[in-house]
Backbone as numpy.savetxt, mean C-alpha at the origin, in Angstrom:
# Nx Ny Nz CAx CAy CAz Cx Cy Cz
-15.40 -1.35 -9.30 -14.86 -2.26 -8.74 -13.42 -2.17 -8.28
-12.82 -1.50 -9.11 -11.03 -1.58 -8.76 -11.04 -0.47 -7.51
-11.61 0.50 -7.55 -11.62 1.23 -6.37 -12.07 0.82 -5.09
-13.15 -0.17 -5.04 -13.50 -0.84 -3.99 -12.34 -1.56 -3.31
-11.31 -2.18 -4.16 -10.22 -3.01 -3.71 -9.12 -2.37 -3.36
-8.66 -1.09 -4.10 -7.45 -0.51 -4.05 -7.50 0.73 -2.92
-8.67 1.50 -2.92 -8.72 2.74 -2.16 -8.59 2.33 -0.66
-9.14 1.08 -0.17 -9.13 0.75 1.34 -7.80 0.33 1.76
-6.74 0.19 0.89 -5.62 -0.48 1.32 -4.81 -0.04 2.31
-4.64 1.40 2.55 -3.98 1.99 3.77 -4.81 2.07 4.91
-6.15 2.03 4.79 -7.16 1.93 6.00 -6.89 0.36 6.56
-6.85 -0.67 5.72 -6.82 -2.12 5.86 -5.35 -2.12 6.67
-4.36 -1.61 6.20 -2.82 -1.71 6.79 -2.96 -0.98 8.17
-3.84 0.07 8.32 -3.65 1.04 9.39 -4.34 0.16 10.45
-5.58 -0.53 10.46 -6.24 -1.37 11.26 -5.80 -2.50 11.41
-4.36 -3.02 11.02 -4.02 -4.45 11.15 -4.56 -5.43 10.24
-4.91 -5.07 9.17 -5.29 -6.28 8.16 -4.49 -6.82 7.06
-3.39 -7.18 7.57 -2.41 -7.99 6.65 -1.45 -8.83 7.64
-0.78 -9.49 7.04 -0.01 -10.68 7.43 1.43 -10.24 7.76
1.80 -10.71 9.15 3.30 -10.00 9.50 3.59 -11.37 10.02
4.80 -11.80 9.77 5.76 -12.96 10.36 6.76 -12.39 11.02
6.56 -12.57 12.27 7.69 -12.03 13.23 8.36 -13.10 14.11
8.55 -14.60 13.51 9.15 -15.55 14.07 10.66 -15.44 14.37
11.32 -14.82 13.04 12.66 -14.49 13.22 13.16 -13.28 13.98
12.14 -12.37 14.23 12.42 -11.03 14.58 12.12 -11.00 15.89
11.27 -11.92 16.53 11.02 -11.79 17.97 12.43 -12.28 19.00
13.17 -12.91 18.51 14.51 -13.25 19.39 15.22 -11.95 19.34
15.28 -10.95 18.90 16.18 -10.00 18.81 15.62 -9.02 19.87
16.74 -8.07 20.53 16.29 -7.18 21.29 15.29 -5.79 20.98
14.81 -5.16 21.42 13.77 -4.41 21.25 14.22 -3.38 20.14
15.33 -2.88 20.36 15.86 -1.73 19.74 16.17 -2.02 18.01
16.98 -3.56 18.09 17.06 -4.08 16.71 15.91 -4.31 16.30
14.79 -5.00 16.79 13.57 -5.44 16.32 12.90 -4.35 15.72
12.92 -3.09 16.23 12.18 -1.95 15.78 12.92 -1.31 14.46
14.27 -1.62 14.45 15.21 -1.29 13.47 14.88 -2.10 12.13
14.79 -3.49 12.54 14.34 -4.25 11.26 13.00 -4.06 10.64
12.08 -4.05 11.78 10.66 -3.56 11.27 10.54 -2.29 10.44
11.24 -1.54 11.05 11.35 0.31 10.13 11.79 -0.21 9.07
12.74 -1.00 8.91 13.44 -1.12 7.44 12.74 -1.83 6.69
11.89 -2.98 6.92 11.08 -3.55 6.25 9.97 -2.76 5.73
9.57 -1.76 6.61 8.19 -0.95 6.29 9.08 -0.03 5.06
10.18 0.26 5.14 10.66 1.26 4.32 10.80 0.83 3.01
11.09 -0.58 2.78 11.75 -1.47 1.57 10.09 -1.56 1.13
9.31 -1.85 1.84 7.63 -2.31 1.37 7.13 -0.94 1.03
7.64 0.29 1.45 6.97 1.65 0.65 7.78 1.89 -0.52
8.81 1.59 -0.63 9.44 1.68 -1.96 8.98 0.90 -3.21
8.67 -0.48 -2.83 8.20 -1.31 -3.63 6.53 -0.84 -4.05
5.80 -0.77 -2.98 4.52 -0.18 -3.44 4.39 1.15 -4.10
5.36 1.84 -3.76 5.55 3.51 -4.39 5.86 3.30 -5.85
6.83 2.31 -6.14 7.13 1.97 -7.60 5.88 1.39 -8.10
5.16 0.44 -7.58 3.85 0.16 -8.34 2.81 1.18 -8.43
2.86 2.11 -7.55 1.78 3.30 -7.75 2.56 4.09 -8.86
3.89 4.26 -9.05 4.30 4.96 -10.09 4.16 4.38 -11.65
4.12 3.34 -11.65 4.05 2.51 -12.80 2.77 2.27 -13.22
1.91 2.13 -12.39 0.28 2.07 -12.62 -0.18 3.84 -12.96
0.50 4.58 -12.46 0.28 5.85 -12.78 0.45 6.18 -14.05
1.78 5.79 -14.43 2.08 6.11 -15.85 1.38 5.42 -16.66
0.67 4.06 -16.52 -0.08 3.41 -17.25 -1.37 3.93 -17.38
-1.98 4.76 -16.23 -3.13 5.48 -16.50 -2.96 6.70 -17.32
-1.76 7.47 -17.13 -1.75 8.63 -17.91 -1.50 8.16 -19.47
-0.82 7.08 -19.57 -0.70 6.76 -21.26 -2.16 6.44 -21.83
-3.23 5.96 -21.04 -4.34 5.40 -21.47 -5.37 6.58 -21.65
-5.03 7.83 -20.83 -5.49 9.06 -20.75 -5.34 9.91 -21.93
-4.02 9.94 -22.36 -3.47 10.91 -23.24 -3.97 10.11 -24.41
-4.15 8.80 -24.70 -4.47 8.30 -25.96 -5.95 7.91 -26.29
-6.70 8.79 -25.03 -8.09 8.47 -25.05 -8.71 7.09 -25.31
-8.01 6.05 -24.58 -8.41 4.64 -24.79 -9.73 4.39 -24.15
-10.96 3.70 -25.32 -12.11 3.55 -24.91 -12.22 2.04 -25.01
-13.34 1.48 -24.17 -13.91 0.23 -24.70 -15.18 0.49 -25.54
-15.25 -0.08 -26.89 -16.34 0.16 -27.51 -17.48 -0.58 -27.16
-18.47 -0.21 -26.98 -19.85 -0.99 -26.95 -20.94 -0.25 -27.31
-22.23 -0.57 -26.66 -23.47 0.31 -26.73 -22.85 1.58 -26.15
-22.10 1.82 -25.19 -21.57 3.11 -24.44 -19.72 2.95 -24.71
-19.68 4.00 -25.10 -18.01 4.06 -25.11 -17.36 4.36 -23.80
-16.68 3.61 -23.20 -16.61 3.54 -21.95 -14.90 4.00 -21.78
-14.64 5.17 -21.32 -13.05 5.46 -20.96 -12.37 4.62 -20.11
-11.31 4.02 -20.55 -10.24 3.15 -19.68 -9.64 3.78 -18.92
-9.10 4.92 -19.14 -8.32 5.55 -18.07 -9.05 6.02 -16.76
-10.06 6.16 -16.61 -10.80 6.56 -15.39 -11.31 5.40 -14.65
-11.04 3.89 -15.15 -11.14 3.01 -14.48 -9.85 2.63 -13.91
-8.81 2.99 -14.17 -7.40 2.61 -13.83 -6.85 3.62 -12.84
-7.50 4.62 -12.68 -7.03 5.79 -11.63 -7.02 5.48 -10.17
-7.79 4.46 -10.08 -8.10 3.88 -8.47 -6.67 3.14 -7.98
-6.05 2.58 -9.12 -4.81 1.76 -8.77 -3.73 2.67 -8.14
-3.22 3.70 -8.96 -2.34 4.54 -8.30 -2.56 5.31 -7.25
-3.92 5.58 -7.13 -4.56 6.42 -6.08 -4.44 5.52 -4.81
-4.95 4.37 -4.97 -4.92 3.40 -3.65 -3.54 3.12 -3.27
-2.46 2.87 -4.26 -1.36 2.30 -3.95 -0.33 3.41 -3.12
-0.82 4.76 -3.85 -0.07 5.99 -3.25 -0.32 6.16 -1.64
-1.75 5.87 -1.49 -2.31 6.10 0.07 -1.30 5.11 0.82
-1.47 3.92 0.26 -0.65 2.76 1.31 0.80 3.15 1.42
1.55 3.77 0.25 2.96 4.10 0.35 2.99 5.41 1.58
2.23 6.32 1.57 2.24 7.19 2.66 1.93 6.74 3.99
0.97 5.71 3.99 0.82 4.92 5.18 1.90 4.36 5.67
2.48 3.36 4.79 3.83 2.76 5.15 5.00 3.50 5.67
5.18 4.68 5.04 6.27 5.56 5.49 5.73 6.32 6.88
4.74 6.90 6.97 4.21 7.40 8.28 4.20 6.29 9.62
4.01 4.97 9.29 4.50 3.93 10.33 5.78 3.79 10.54
6.56 3.72 9.28 7.97 3.53 9.63 8.82 4.64 10.30
8.23 5.82 10.32 8.86 7.12 11.08 7.61 7.50 12.32
6.78 6.48 12.56 5.98 6.78 13.62 6.51 6.25 14.83
5.68 6.20 15.93 6.00 5.76 17.42 6.36 4.28 17.32
7.04 4.17 18.22 7.78 2.36 18.15 6.34 1.47 18.75
5.44 2.03 19.32 4.30 1.27 19.97 3.62 0.62 18.68
3.48 1.33 17.51 2.90 0.77 16.49 3.76 -0.38 15.84
4.74 -0.67 16.07 5.54 -1.73 15.25 5.49 -2.87 16.11
5.01 -3.01 17.35 4.72 -4.12 18.21 3.76 -4.78 17.98
3.33 -5.71 18.60 2.13 -6.58 18.40 1.06 -5.94 19.60
0.15 -5.51 19.52 -0.91 -5.02 20.50 -1.32 -6.19 20.97
-2.37 -6.09 22.03 -3.04 -7.21 22.82 -4.35 -7.32 21.57
-4.90 -6.49 20.83 -5.73 -6.71 19.84 -5.20 -7.62 18.66
-3.99 -7.36 18.36 -3.59 -8.35 17.21 -3.17 -9.79 17.76
-2.89 -9.75 18.81 -2.45 -11.19 19.23 -3.47 -12.20 19.58
-4.62 -11.60 19.55 -5.97 -12.72 20.01 -6.43 -13.07 18.71
């Protein structure tokens, strides 16, 4: 279940599945608008990268201590938590690629405006 939500984060961002508020940015010239959007993407990538790092530490600690849910079957906790840092790491890479990518990906395309 966790993998179903965290692994497609980068794909969802790439295909426009996010909320972007451009009301304040729309009044600026194109170069300044691109600079602001790229800065926001870099700040977002730092935040999401920090989340990936911290969740990776949590996974590693659970893996090292061999945490299990005890029931009819002993279920390893760590392997169900690996998907969070993996999905967030992919989203971090996508944000960085978009921040340093072409400027036309930063603006609203015809597909997103409808």
